[in-house]
N, C-alpha and C positions, 0 to 999 in steps of 0.2 A: 747435563739439564738446560743448556741450551735449547739444544735440540729440540726439547718435550715443550718447552717455553715456545717457541717459534711456532710447534703447530698448533699449541694451542692459541697462540692471538692472530693467525692465520686462520684455524674457527672461528672464534669471535667475531674477525672481517666479516666472513660467509654468512654468519647469524643476522652481521648487523647489514649488510648489504639486503638479506633476505627480506628484513622488516620494512628495509626505507622504500622500498619498490612496489608500486601500485600494479597493480593488475590493468592493462589496459583495454586490454578485452571486454570487460565490466564498465568502466570509468567512461573511456569515450561516448558508447551507447548512452548511457546515462545524462552525460553534459551533452551530447546534441538532442536527447527527448526533452529536458529544460530550456536551451537554448531558444528550440522549438516553441516550447511551451510559451514563455516569455511574449515572441513576437509573435502571436497567437492571438495571446491574452488581450496584451495589446490594439490590435482588431480587433476582434469583435468586443473588448471593453467600450470602445468611445462612443455606443449610445449610449450607453447604462452611464456613464461617466462626464456626460455635456448633460442630463436631465437632474444632476445633482446639484443644491446647491452651493457647492462651490463654484462648480463648471469649471473642473479642472481634469481636462483629459485626459491628462496622465494618472490620474487618482488610482485607480488600481493597477498599474507598471507599476510605479513606485510600490508598491506594496508588496508586489509579485517579484520584485528588483529586492529588494529588503528580506524575504525569507528565504531567494535562494543565495543571496549573501550569507543568513544563516545558517543553513541548510546545509551549503559545501562548507562554511567553517566546522558545523556540528559532524558532517561525513569524516573531516580531515581528521577531528580531534579524537572520535570513536576509533579510526585505524591506528590511532596512537598507543589506545588502552591495553592491558591485561587482559588475555583473553579471561585468566583466571579473577582477573577483580571485574570484571563482569558477567562470571560466575558466579561470583559471591553477592552482588548485590541484587539479585534477582529476589528475592524475597520484598524486601524493602520498596521496589520497582515496584509488584504487587501491590503490596501495601497502598502504596500512593495513588496507583492507578485504580483502586478500589474507592476509594476516596475522594476521589476526584472524580467517580463517574455517579457513585452518589449526591456530590456534592452538585452536581450539574442537572437532578433530579429536583433539587431541592432551589437552587440559586442561579439554575443557568437562564439563558438568552432563549428564547424562540425564534427559530426564522422558519420559513415556509413548513409552517406547521410543526417541526420538531425543537424540541428542548437541549440541545445538541452540543450548546457554546459555554462557554464562561468570561466574561468578561475581566481583558486582564485589568489589574488598577492604573491606572495614569498612560496608559499607553492610547487607547482608543483602540486597541486590539482584539480576538475574540482567541477561545485557546479552544479545542473540540479536543478530548479527553477519549474519546473513541478511535483516536488515529492512534495517542500512545497505546493503546492498548493492541494494539496489533505486536508492535516492536515487542511489548513486554510478556505477550504473550508465549509471543519466539520465544525469549532467554529464558520465560518460565518453564517451557517443557520440554525445548533441549536440556538444562540443570537435570530435569526429574530423568527424561530416560537415556540419558548418559549415565545414571545409573545400572542400566536392566540391558547391557549389548547386545543382550539372547533374546529380547521379546520381555511382554510385561506378564507373558505364561497367564495367569488365573484372574479372576475378576477382581482381590483384592485388588492388585497393583493399578487396575484398569482405571479404577472411582476418582481415585485426588484429581490427577488430569482431566476425567471429564467433568467430575463439581466445577474446578477451577474453569475451564472452557464455557461451561453451562452457564455461572453464575454470572463471567462477563456479559455473554450472550445477551440475556435475560436485560441488565441493567439496560444497554444499549437499546436492546428491543422498546423497554420500557419509553423510551424518550417521546414519540417512538420513532427508531434508524432501523428500519429492517434491513436496509440493504446494505449497512452495514456487517452489522450481524449475522446476514447472510456469509458474506465475503468471507469473515471471520471465522464461521463454522467451516466454510468449504476447506478454508489453509488448515487449518487447525488439523479438520481429519486426516488430511490431507499428510500433513508432517508424522500426526498419531502412524498411521499405516508405514509409511517412509520407517519412525521409529521399531513399529513394530511391533505394532495393536493389530490383534486380528479384524479383519473384514467384517464378524460375523459380532462382536467386540462393537464396533462401527456403528455396522448397523442395527442395534439392538438397545445403543444409546439412542441414533435418530430416530427409533419406531418409538423409546420413552418422553423425545423433546417432542413431538408430533401433538398432541395436546394443547401445549403452552403454546406454540405456533400459533392453531385453529381458531384461542381466546386471544392473541395479538390482532389479527387479520380481522373475529370479529367485534374486537373492540374499536379498531381504527377501517371501517369498510368500503374506505378510498382506496386500501391496497386490494380487498378484494374487488373491487372497482378496475385495477391495470389489470389485473388481471384473465376481468371479462373483456376488457377492450383490447389485452395482444388474442385474447382466440378469438376475438369476433374480423382483429385485422387477418388475423389469419385463414378466414376462412370467404373474406370477402375482404382484400386491401382497398376499396372504395369506401369504405366504414373504418378503417382503421383511426384508431386515437389520435388526437389534435395534436402531441408532442410529437409522438412516430411521426406521424404525416409529414410533421417540417421538418421533417430530420432527415427523411428520404426524400424530399426537395432540395433541401440544401445541397445532399450527396451526390444528388444525381443529375443536377443543374450544371455541377463543379468540373463532370467531363473528367476529362484526361491530366490536363493541364489545369483546371483552375481557372475563375471568373479574374484571377488576380489577387494579389496584397489588398487587404481592406476596402475588397472589392465587394464580400457577401453582401446577400437584401436579407437572407433570413435574419441573421444578425439583430436589424433592426425592430426587435419587439415582436413578431412574427413565432421566430425558435425561443422557447423557455430555456433556461438557463444556461443560457448563450456561450457562458465561461467559466464553467465548471461541467457541469455533467456529459453536456451536447457539445464540447468544444470542438473534437471531432468530423461534426458535421460544418461546424463555420472553417475547419481546415481544409473539409473535400471541396467546401463549397471552393474558397479561394483559392486553393495550393493544388488539388485536383486529385486523382485516385492515386499521382504517382505518393504524391504526402503521404498518404493514408497508407500505400503500400511500405512506405519509408520507418512508417510508426508499427506499424507490425513486426517488418524485420528488425528493426530494432529490440523490440521486446522477447524476437526469435532469438539472439543473443544473449540478449539477459540470461534466457532461460534455459538455452544452451549452458553458458558459461558459470551459471549459477549450478546447475546440476554435475560439470567437472569438479567447479570447486569444494561442493559437500562430498564427492567420490573420496577425492586423494586430500582431505585434510590429515592433520596430521593428529587430533582428538578427534573423538566422539562427539564432544558436546560446540567446537566450534564446528563437523560436518553439519552438524542437527541445524546451527542455527544458519547455515549459509543455504543448508535446504528450503528453512522456513521462512527464510527475508524472499528466494527464489520464487516460490511457491505463493507468497500470500502477495508479492507484487503483478506477479505474470497473471493470476486468476482474477488479481481484481481489474489489472485492463485487459483481459479477452473480459469480463464480465460488464464493462462498461462499452466493449466497444460491441456488442451481441446487444445490446437493449439501443443502441444509435443506428444498428442496420436494422431491428425489428424482428432478433431473432430469440429477446429474450423481454420478455414485461419490463416496464421502467422500475427501475431501482435507485437511482437518486448514489451511484455510484460515481467520483469523480477517475479520471483517467491519471495513473500514477506519472509525474514527475509536468505534464501537461494542462489540467485544468487550473484555474486559476483557484487559490486555497491555501493560507500559509501553514495550516498544523500538517496538512498530506503532504507538501512539497517538503514543512521540514522535516518530518519523521521516516519519511518514504525515503529521503538522502541517508538520517540514518540509519534508518535499515541497510543503506550500499553500504556505511562508514562500519558497518559490522563485517557484509559482505566480502571488504577488501581483505579486512582484518584477519578472518578464517582466510583467505588464497594467499598471505603472503606470509603471517606469523608461524615463527619455526616451533620448534618442538620445546615447549617453556622447562620440561621435563627433563630435558638433555642437555639446554641450556645452562640448569640449576647443575646437572650431573659433570659438568665441567667445571663450572666454577669451585664443588666441593675437591 
């Protein structure tokens, strides 16, 4: 009996060590991106902060540090959760997300033409429900597909997840925020396929959504103009749209090593959205191609490690969550980089961990918490079996 008890204690100790160990191959690149983002946001925000009524040059830095701290705390908290609890809360999280997405259309704050933010009472801060929707959709989708380890099979099983995705994307597009809606649809289609949905099912769903996309573009002509500007710029770089032109000037003038930290010229109101969508252009101008390449490498590591975690996860739900978070973060990063470098039309999508934005940083780090949880969580069924 003593020997059996000793073996059981050893197994419990190993399980505890597995639970307490964080995957540094994911954690270190994320922390480096956050640190790089905070430093570049401070530099890029100096002109904007200087013209505010408060004239506090640290205004944006303070807010970014606040959300970085909240995000890191939330990330750590998520790593301590039971994945069974996360799975069980999927329905409640989805209901709350839909409620917030509807509320933002009614009482939301409009910024740069999009009604995408809710004011947090008594704080002066804004909250963006679409950022929450990215993580919640991953959890809901992983829970649904975990019940079908051999794929969906017929159309009947494919309808629920496609309907949830369509409703979420429609609410976000109605703000209008087509960039975020596009990121969500692109990432979730990839997750659907990884989980077992057939390409013909996804193609049919995309074709069915095409009229709705055309309607949104028709209702918001500036989105069509972005596409036309991009096409004109591809044919003749000399007539590229203003935003793209300034991004390319910033990246080109930075060269290999950049002008030096805080040395950007484009951030002085030449480059639109310098602290959000165009933060990579400011980084390239100040720190050069070396810094931009480092960002690409760090996201590459996250993509590789995320795929590795998803492949060796000890239950299907955790594996699909890991895959979903990895796809969402990396696809958003690639879309932002493609826009800044003129490879795609402007979409208004921030660079995860780097761009200024509290909701984006908070929920990106919560997603990393789920990824870390999937990486180190031992099989709960095995632990329960030992306890029995």
